[in-house]
C-alpha positions in Angstrom: -40.9 0.8 -1.9 -37.7 2.6 -3.0 -37.6 1.0 -6.5 -34.5 -1.1 -6.1 -34.2 -3.9 -8.5 -32.5 -7.2 -7.6 -31.9 -9.6 -10.5 -33.1 -13.1 -10.1 -31.1 -16.2 -11.2 -32.5 -16.2 -14.8 -31.8 -12.5 -15.2 -28.2 -12.9 -14.0 -27.7 -15.7 -16.5 -29.0 -13.5 -19.3 -26.7 -10.6 -18.2 -23.7 -13.0 -18.0 -24.4 -14.4 -21.5 -24.6 -10.8 -23.0 -21.4 -9.9 -21.2 -19.7 -13.0 -22.5 -20.8 -12.2 -26.1 -19.6 -8.7 -25.9 -16.3 -9.2 -24.1 -15.6 -12.9 -24.7 -12.4 -12.4 -26.8 -10.9 -10.0 -24.3 -11.7 -11.9 -21.1 -8.4 -13.9 -20.9 -6.5 -10.6 -21.4 -8.5 -8.9 -18.7 -8.0 -11.8 -16.4 -4.3 -11.8 -16.9 -4.0 -8.1 -16.3 -6.2 -8.3 -13.2 -4.1 -11.2 -11.8 -0.9 -9.2 -12.4 -2.4 -6.1 -10.6 -3.4 -8.2 -7.6 0.1 -9.7 -7.4 1.7 -6.3 -7.6 -0.7 -5.0 -4.9 0.2 -7.8 -2.6 3.9 -7.2 -3.1 3.5 -3.6 -2.2 1.5 -4.4 0.9 4.1 -6.9 2.0 6.9 -4.3 1.4 5.1 -1.8 3.6 4.5 -4.5 6.3 8.2 -5.4 6.2 9.3 -1.7 6.6 6.9 -1.2 9.5 8.1 -4.5 11.1 11.8 -3.4 10.8 11.0 0.0 12.4 9.2 -1.7 15.3 12.2 -4.0 15.9 14.8 -1.2 16.2 13.0 1.8 17.7 16.1 4.0 18.0 17.9 3.1 14.9 18.7 6.0 12.5 15.6 8.1 12.9 15.7 11.3 10.9 16.1 14.5 13.0 13.0 16.7 13.1 15.0 19.8 14.2 18.4 20.4 12.8 19.0 23.5 15.0 18.6 21.5 18.2 21.0 18.9 16.9 23.6 21.6 16.1 23.2 23.1 19.6 23.7 19.6 21.1 26.9 19.1 19.1 28.3 22.5 20.0 27.5 22.0 23.7 29.2 18.6 23.8 32.3 20.1 22.0 32.5 22.8 24.7 32.3 20.2 27.4 35.1 18.2 25.8 37.3 21.3 25.4 36.8 22.1 29.1 37.7 18.7 30.3 
């Protein structure tokens, strides 16, 4: 046997009572802060999902250029073509 200990029902009750005695006055405060953290996390996840969804809807809309030099060459080439026409 590896020596793992699993608390039974009575042991869990004793642990909960000791925890309640030690942290009883702070539990509402901890609960509120935990609730606020969960709400903020959900808002952040929703924001990321919205950004990803908007990107999937318009695949060619305003993507940042990865290579500015290539873009400059494209502009100069198109200007030369317009001058020759």
